[in-house]
C-alpha positions, 0 to 999 in steps of 0.5 A: 185609767179605767174604773168599774163597768158603767150601768151599775153591774158588778164588775167582772175579773178579766177586764181592765183593772180599776183605777187607783186614788191615793187620798192623803193629808196631815193628821187632823185634816179630817181625811178619814172622815171624808173618805168614809162619807165618800165611800158611803155615797159610792157603790163603785168605790172600795176603800182599802184597809191599811195595816198599822202597829198602833193600838186600836182606838175604842170601837175600832175593829181589826180588818175593818178599820185597820189590819192591827199588826204587832211590830215583828209581824209588820217587819216580817211582812216588809221583808217578804215584800207584802207592802205596796207601801209603808211609812212610819208616822209619829212613832207607829208604822202604817202601810198598804198590803199588796193583797188589799190592792190587787184583788179589787183592782182585778175585779175592775173596781176603783180602789181608794187608798187613805195613806200617809204623805210618805206613803203616797210618795212611794205609790207615785213612784211605783204606780205611775197611773195612780191619782194622788189627792192631798187634803189640806186644811183651810188654814194653819190656825184651823189645823192647829185647832182641830189637833187640839180638839183631839185632847192630846197634850201640847207637846204631841200637837206641836209634834204633829203640827211640824209633821203636817208642815212638812207634809203640806210643803209637798203638796206640789207633788199631788195631782189635786189638792182639795181643802176640807173646809166642809165635809160635803163640799170636800167630798163633792170635790173628791167625787169629781176627781173619782169621775175623771179618774174613771169611776162610775158612781 
């Protein structure tokens, strides 16, 4: 798998496509935090902006944090074949638009997808060269504490924990598993995986 050109030069169209690295994990594991930190450390990596039908959280911006779509638009784009992958999670749909993937990879950049486990399994079927990474918690007890820290009610926490157990049971389908014990340690492990995948740092 070939990543961006070495030496810090801007990637050019017409060369080999950039690598595709999928980072997934259960809700509450902290994958969003580690992906943001990873992107801040690497100028050769681009994080794809996912689409979702959920409402924006305070401070989130359309086209930056997510592409926020209503249900009808999301369905129409599925029917048009615009999604590389999509999945329903906790009553909301999430997906990766092909346009968010094709452009950067054609420019030779390594692209990171932060997506749900269901979506990662679809990527495995459609993009055989993709590298799949599962971010896992140090323990179920720690994951439960992180879920409760979000301020959700116990019913929501229990539902998210049940989904997390299902997702973690599929860990063997991933190329790598990285424990998010501390953010710096997790990010360093992800950087090592990117280097093996062809990114240049």
